C-alpha positions as CSV (number, residue, x, y, z in Angstrom):
1,X,103.5,-61.5,-63.8
2,X,104.0,-58.9,-66.5
3,X,103.7,-60.1,-70.2
4,X,107.1,-60.4,-71.9
5,X,107.4,-58.5,-75.1
6,X,108.1,-60.5,-78.2
7,X,111.1,-59.0,-79.9
8,X,111.5,-61.7,-82.4
9,X,112.0,-60.5,-86.1
10,X,110.8,-62.0,-89.1
11,X,112.5,-61.5,-92.5
12,X,110.8,-62.8,-95.8
13,X,113.3,-64.1,-98.2
14,X,112.2,-64.1,-102.0
15,X,113.9,-65.0,-105.0
16,X,112.5,-64.0,-108.5
17,X,113.1,-64.1,-112.1
18,X,111.0,-62.2,-114.6
19,X,107.8,-62.6,-112.5
20,X,107.1,-58.9,-111.8
21,X,103.4,-59.1,-111.5
22,X,103.5,-61.9,-109.1
23,X,106.2,-60.3,-107.1
24,X,104.1,-57.2,-106.7
25,X,101.3,-59.3,-105.4
26,X,103.6,-61.3,-103.1
27,X,105.1,-58.1,-101.6
28,X,101.8,-56.3,-100.9
29,X,100.6,-59.8,-99.2
30,X,103.8,-60.0,-97.1
31,X,103.4,-56.5,-96.0
32,X,100.4,-57.5,-94.2
33,X,102.2,-60.2,-92.1
34,X,102.2,-59.5,-88.6
35,X,105.7,-59.0,-87.1
36,X,107.5,-59.0,-90.7
37,X,110.3,-56.6,-90.3
38,X,111.8,-56.9,-93.8
39,X,111.3,-58.4,-97.2
40,X,114.7,-59.3,-99.0
41,X,114.1,-59.8,-102.7
42,X,116.7,-61.4,-104.9
43,X,116.2,-60.5,-108.4
44,X,118.1,-63.1,-110.5
45,X,118.9,-60.6,-113.3
46,X,115.3,-60.2,-114.6
47,X,114.6,-58.4,-117.7
48,X,110.9,-57.5,-117.1
49,X,111.4,-54.3,-115.0
50,X,111.7,-56.2,-111.8
51,X,115.0,-54.3,-110.9
52,X,113.5,-50.9,-111.5
53,X,110.4,-51.7,-109.5
54,X,112.5,-53.0,-106.5
55,X,114.5,-49.7,-106.4
56,X,111.4,-47.8,-106.1
57,X,110.0,-50.0,-103.6
58,X,113.4,-49.7,-101.6
59,X,112.9,-46.0,-101.4
60,X,109.2,-46.0,-100.4
61,X,108.6,-44.7,-97.0
62,X,106.3,-46.3,-94.5
63,X,105.4,-50.1,-94.1
64,X,107.7,-53.0,-94.2
65,X,110.8,-52.2,-96.1
66,X,111.9,-54.1,-99.5
67,X,115.7,-54.8,-99.4
68,X,116.4,-55.7,-103.1
69,X,119.4,-57.6,-104.0
70,X,120.0,-57.7,-107.8
71,X,122.4,-60.1,-109.3
72,X,124.1,-59.2,-112.5
73,X,123.4,-62.5,-114.1
74,X,121.0,-65.3,-113.4
75,X,122.8,-67.7,-111.5
76,X,120.1,-70.0,-110.6
77,X,117.8,-70.4,-107.8
78,X,120.2,-72.0,-105.4
79,X,122.7,-69.3,-105.7
80,X,120.0,-66.7,-105.4
81,X,118.6,-68.3,-102.3
82,X,122.0,-68.3,-100.7
83,X,122.4,-64.7,-101.5
84,X,118.9,-64.0,-99.9
85,X,119.8,-65.8,-96.7
86,X,123.0,-64.0,-96.6
87,X,121.2,-60.7,-97.0
88,X,118.9,-61.1,-93.6
89,X,119.8,-60.4,-90.2
90,X,121.4,-63.6,-88.8
91,X,119.1,-63.7,-85.9
92,X,116.0,-63.2,-87.7
93,X,113.7,-66.2,-88.5
94,X,112.8,-66.2,-92.3
95,X,109.8,-67.0,-94.5
96,X,110.6,-68.1,-97.7
97,X,108.7,-67.3,-100.7
């Protein structure tokens, strides 16, 4: 019997606020995760350069894509998490970071 291919997709959902250095480390680690197909990052109106860094990462070719969602104001972790889950594919399992 031939082996069935594993077509499951895994999307990491990350919420951040003014934690650029930690976010950079996390994204680098997530990109090494097997079967990870995207990293959704909700920036909760950071003022430390996170938004700019995410724009650069979104345009970067190769590897696991970063899909930034930038909120115009800090709406709290729950609202940002809800936004992150809404930004991913409805059929993709999600890793929470």
